[in-house]
C-alpha positions as CSV (number, residue, x, y, z in Angstrom):
1,X,-33.4,72.7,-4.6
2,X,-34.0,72.1,-1.0
3,X,-35.5,68.7,-0.1
4,X,-38.5,68.5,2.2
5,X,-38.5,66.4,5.3
6,X,-40.7,63.7,3.7
7,X,-38.3,63.5,0.7
8,X,-35.3,63.0,3.0
9,X,-37.2,60.3,4.9
10,X,-38.2,58.5,1.7
11,X,-34.6,58.8,0.4
12,X,-33.2,57.4,3.7
13,X,-35.6,54.4,3.5
14,X,-34.7,53.8,-0.2
15,X,-31.0,53.8,0.6
16,X,-31.5,51.6,3.6
17,X,-33.4,49.0,1.5
18,X,-30.8,49.1,-1.2
19,X,-28.1,48.6,1.5
20,X,-29.9,45.6,2.8
21,X,-30.3,44.1,-0.7
22,X,-26.7,44.7,-1.4
23,X,-25.7,42.9,1.8
24,X,-28.1,40.0,1.0
25,X,-26.7,39.6,-2.5
26,X,-23.0,40.3,-1.9
27,X,-22.4,38.4,1.4
28,X,-23.0,34.9,0.0
29,X,-20.5,35.6,-2.9
30,X,-17.9,36.9,-0.5
31,X,-18.5,33.9,1.9
32,X,-18.1,31.3,-0.8
33,X,-15.0,32.9,-2.2
34,X,-13.5,33.1,1.4
35,X,-14.5,29.6,2.2
36,X,-12.9,28.2,-0.9
37,X,-9.5,29.5,0.1
38,X,-9.8,28.9,3.9
39,X,-8.8,25.9,6.0
40,X,-11.7,23.4,5.6
41,X,-11.6,22.7,9.3
42,X,-12.2,26.4,10.1
43,X,-15.2,26.4,7.6
44,X,-16.7,23.3,9.2
45,X,-16.3,24.8,12.7
46,X,-18.1,27.9,11.5
47,X,-15.1,30.2,12.0
48,X,-15.3,31.7,8.5
49,X,-17.9,34.5,8.4
50,X,-16.5,37.0,5.9
51,X,-12.7,36.9,5.4
52,X,-10.7,33.7,4.8
53,X,-8.9,32.1,7.7
54,X,-5.7,30.0,7.5
55,X,-5.3,30.1,3.7
56,X,-5.7,26.7,2.0
57,X,-6.1,25.8,-1.6
58,X,-6.8,22.1,-1.1
59,X,-10.1,22.4,-2.9
60,X,-8.6,23.9,-6.0
61,X,-5.7,21.4,-5.9
62,X,-8.2,18.5,-5.9
63,X,-10.2,20.0,-8.7
64,X,-7.3,20.8,-11.0
65,X,-5.6,17.5,-10.2
66,X,-8.1,16.0,-12.5
67,X,-6.6,16.3,-16.1
68,X,-10.1,16.3,-17.6
69,X,-10.9,19.7,-16.1
70,X,-9.0,21.5,-18.9
71,X,-10.8,19.3,-21.4
72,X,-14.1,20.3,-19.9
73,X,-13.2,24.0,-19.9
74,X,-12.3,23.8,-23.6
75,X,-15.5,22.0,-24.5
76,X,-17.7,24.3,-22.5
77,X,-16.1,27.4,-24.1
78,X,-16.6,25.9,-27.5
79,X,-20.3,25.0,-26.8
80,X,-20.9,28.4,-25.3
81,X,-19.4,30.4,-28.1
82,X,-21.0,28.3,-30.9
83,X,-24.3,27.9,-29.1
84,X,-24.7,31.6,-28.3
85,X,-23.9,32.5,-31.9
86,X,-26.6,30.1,-33.2
87,X,-29.1,31.3,-30.6
88,X,-28.5,34.9,-31.4
89,X,-28.7,34.4,-35.2
90,X,-31.9,32.4,-34.9
91,X,-33.5,34.8,-32.4
92,X,-32.8,37.8,-34.7
93,X,-34.1,36.0,-37.8
94,X,-37.4,35.2,-36.0
95,X,-37.8,38.4,-34.0
96,X,-37.1,41.0,-36.8
97,X,-39.8,39.8,-39.2
98,X,-42.3,39.5,-36.4
99,X,-41.6,43.1,-35.5
100,X,-42.4,44.4,-39.0
101,X,-46.0,45.7,-39.4
102,X,-45.9,44.9,-43.1
103,X,-45.2,41.2,-42.4
104,X,-48.5,39.4,-43.1
105,X,-49.5,36.6,-40.7
106,X,-47.1,37.7,-38.0
107,X,-49.7,37.3,-35.3
108,X,-50.6,33.8,-36.3
109,X,-46.9,32.8,-36.3
110,X,-46.4,34.5,-33.0
111,X,-49.3,32.4,-31.6
112,X,-47.7,29.2,-32.8
113,X,-44.3,30.2,-31.3
114,X,-45.9,31.1,-27.9
115,X,-47.8,27.8,-27.9
116,X,-44.4,26.0,-27.6
117,X,-43.8,27.8,-24.3
118,X,-46.7,25.8,-22.7
119,X,-46.6,22.5,-24.6
120,X,-43.7,20.4,-25.7
121,X,-43.0,16.9,-26.9
122,X,-41.3,15.8,-23.7
123,X,-37.9,14.2,-23.0
124,X,-38.4,10.9,-24.7
125,X,-39.8,12.2,-28.1
126,X,-37.0,14.8,-28.1
127,X,-34.4,12.2,-27.5
128,X,-35.8,10.0,-30.3
129,X,-35.8,13.0,-32.7
130,X,-32.2,13.9,-31.8
131,X,-31.2,10.3,-32.3
132,X,-33.0,10.2,-35.7
133,X,-31.1,13.2,-36.8
134,X,-27.8,11.5,-35.9
135,X,-26.8,14.1,-33.4
136,X,-26.2,11.8,-30.4
137,X,-22.8,12.2,-29.0
138,X,-22.2,15.4,-31.0
139,X,-22.0,19.1,-30.1
140,X,-25.1,19.8,-32.0
141,X,-27.3,17.8,-29.7
142,X,-26.6,20.4,-27.0
143,X,-27.2,23.4,-29.4
144,X,-29.9,22.6,-32.0
145,X,-32.8,21.5,-29.7
146,X,-32.5,24.7,-27.7
147,X,-31.5,27.0,-30.6
148,X,-34.4,29.4,-29.8
149,X,-35.9,30.7,-26.6
150,X,-39.4,31.9,-27.1
151,X,-39.1,34.4,-24.2
152,X,-36.0,35.9,-25.7
153,X,-37.7,36.1,-29.1
154,X,-40.6,38.1,-27.6
155,X,-38.2,40.4,-25.7
156,X,-36.2,41.1,-28.9
157,X,-39.3,41.6,-31.0
158,X,-40.6,44.1,-28.5
159,X,-37.3,46.0,-28.5
160,X,-37.4,46.2,-32.3
161,X,-41.0,47.5,-32.2
162,X,-40.5,50.1,-29.5
163,X,-36.9,51.3,-29.9
164,X,-36.3,51.3,-33.6
165,X,-38.4,54.1,-35.2
166,X,-40.5,52.9,-38.2
167,X,-39.5,56.0,-40.1
168,X,-35.8,55.0,-40.0
169,X,-36.6,51.7,-41.7
170,X,-38.9,53.4,-44.2
171,X,-36.1,55.9,-45.0
172,X,-33.7,53.0,-45.6
173,X,-36.2,51.3,-47.9
174,X,-36.5,54.6,-49.9
175,X,-32.7,54.7,-50.2
176,X,-32.9,51.3,-51.8
177,X,-32.0,49.0,-48.9
178,X,-33.5,45.5,-48.9
179,X,-34.9,44.0,-45.7
180,X,-31.6,42.2,-45.0
181,X,-29.6,45.4,-45.6
182,X,-31.9,47.3,-43.3
183,X,-31.5,44.7,-40.6
184,X,-27.7,44.6,-40.9
185,X,-26.9,48.2,-41.5
186,X,-29.7,50.0,-39.5
187,X,-31.4,47.8,-37.0
188,X,-28.6,45.8,-35.5
189,X,-26.2,48.7,-34.9
190,X,-29.1,50.4,-33.0
191,X,-29.8,47.2,-31.0
192,X,-26.6,46.7,-29.1
193,X,-28.3,46.8,-25.6
194,X,-30.7,44.0,-26.4
195,X,-28.0,42.0,-28.3
196,X,-25.8,42.2,-25.2
197,X,-28.7,41.0,-23.0
198,X,-29.3,38.1,-25.4
199,X,-25.6,37.2,-25.4
200,X,-25.5,37.1,-21.6
201,X,-28.7,35.1,-21.2
202,X,-27.7,32.5,-23.8
203,X,-24.1,32.3,-22.7
204,X,-25.0,31.8,-19.1
205,X,-27.5,29.1,-20.1
206,X,-24.9,27.2,-22.1
207,X,-22.2,27.6,-19.5
208,X,-24.3,26.2,-16.7
209,X,-26.0,23.4,-18.8
210,X,-25.2,19.8,-17.9
211,X,-28.5,17.9,-18.2
212,X,-28.5,17.8,-22.0
213,X,-24.8,16.6,-22.0
214,X,-25.7,14.0,-19.4
215,X,-28.3,12.6,-21.8
216,X,-26.8,13.0,-25.2
217,X,-23.0,12.6,-24.8
218,X,-21.3,9.3,-24.3
219,X,-17.7,10.3,-25.1
220,X,-15.8,11.7,-22.1
221,X,-13.7,13.8,-24.5
222,X,-16.8,15.8,-25.3
223,X,-18.0,16.3,-21.8
224,X,-18.5,20.0,-20.7
225,X,-17.0,21.4,-17.5
226,X,-20.2,21.0,-15.5
227,X,-20.3,17.2,-15.9
228,X,-16.7,16.8,-14.7
229,X,-17.3,19.1,-11.7
230,X,-20.5,17.1,-10.9
231,X,-18.5,13.9,-11.0
232,X,-15.8,15.3,-8.6
233,X,-18.5,16.5,-6.2
234,X,-20.3,13.2,-6.2
235,X,-17.1,11.3,-5.8
236,X,-16.0,13.4,-2.8
237,X,-19.4,12.9,-1.2
238,X,-19.4,9.1,-1.8
239,X,-15.8,8.8,-0.4
240,X,-17.0,10.6,2.6
241,X,-19.9,8.3,3.1
242,X,-18.0,5.0,2.5
243,X,-14.8,5.9,4.5
244,X,-14.1,3.9,7.6
245,X,-14.6,5.7,10.9
246,X,-11.0,6.8,11.5
247,X,-8.8,9.8,10.8
248,X,-9.5,9.5,7.1
249,X,-13.2,10.4,7.7
250,X,-12.2,13.8,8.9
251,X,-9.8,14.2,6.0
252,X,-12.5,13.3,3.4
253,X,-15.0,15.5,5.2
254,X,-12.7,18.5,5.0
255,X,-11.8,17.9,1.4
256,X,-15.4,17.6,0.4
257,X,-16.2,20.9,2.1
258,X,-13.3,22.6,0.3
259,X,-14.2,21.1,-3.1
260,X,-17.9,22.2,-2.7
261,X,-17.0,25.9,-2.4
262,X,-14.1,25.7,-4.9
263,X,-16.4,24.2,-7.6
264,X,-18.8,27.2,-7.2
265,X,-15.9,29.6,-7.9
266,X,-14.4,27.6,-10.8
267,X,-17.8,27.1,-12.6
268,X,-19.0,30.7,-12.1
269,X,-15.9,32.9,-12.3
270,X,-15.9,33.2,-16.2
271,X,-19.5,34.4,-16.2
272,X,-18.8,36.9,-13.3
273,X,-15.9,38.2,-15.3
274,X,-18.1,38.6,-18.4
275,X,-20.9,40.5,-16.8
276,X,-19.1,43.9,-16.1
277,X,-18.3,44.3,-19.8
278,X,-22.1,43.9,-20.6
279,X,-23.6,45.6,-17.6
280,X,-24.1,49.0,-19.2
281,X,-26.1,47.4,-22.0
282,X,-27.8,44.8,-19.7
283,X,-29.8,47.3,-17.7
284,X,-31.0,49.3,-20.7
285,X,-31.9,46.2,-22.7
286,X,-33.6,44.5,-19.8
287,X,-36.0,47.4,-19.3
288,X,-37.6,46.8,-22.7
289,X,-41.3,47.6,-22.6
290,X,-41.0,49.8,-19.4
291,X,-43.1,52.9,-19.2
292,X,-41.2,55.9,-20.6
293,X,-41.7,59.3,-19.1
């Protein structure tokens, strides 16, 4: 089918806008990756624009010279895996009943859940509650208080309501399936897109979290990766500020610059590697509630 002139113009404008968005999003990622393996002096002088110059891994050497980095990696992986599993289980157990039309009182319960999006007890009451439950300095202090995201519950409930035909669930009930069997055997296998989205959202949240660990953890053996990286970055900046005005100032300045970019790569690389495997589900699941033609 031959395109009209107006269609070609609109198509050209769309491709131009997409190209601009691609450059805006992709360039910072490439720049940070290049700066992390370039000579810090070249980065400070503004010589690195796209590709690395004078390869140098001083930033990574300074980061991994800290023996606690591997401990932090292990802890973060543990917290992310366990926390995401708890988040996903709790979200499913709340969203599925609320999506059922035969569940009495679901609108009232939904209202109570949504209420927590706007009002909370605050930091001090939450800390006192966590302390009362004897979860201070444990993994569960980072997982249980944030076990459910109301927004994710609403997204998953909407997916169950709009994407899982009611007739399918009724057929399962006629065949003798209980509600749990219907959920496990029928609903969840048909919900891989939204489950992938939830896994990505919760996993990224746990991987990047540091504030809860800063408050609730006192044992360094339980620190996540983000706390150790934060300490390294703060230490490099403090060394730079307190150094005497001689040759060491330039050395500390260059090391701090290299560490800054290397920390971004070290902390985000696992998430960037995870996304391609979930991308095909991510787009489909994220468009829950969109208008269907």
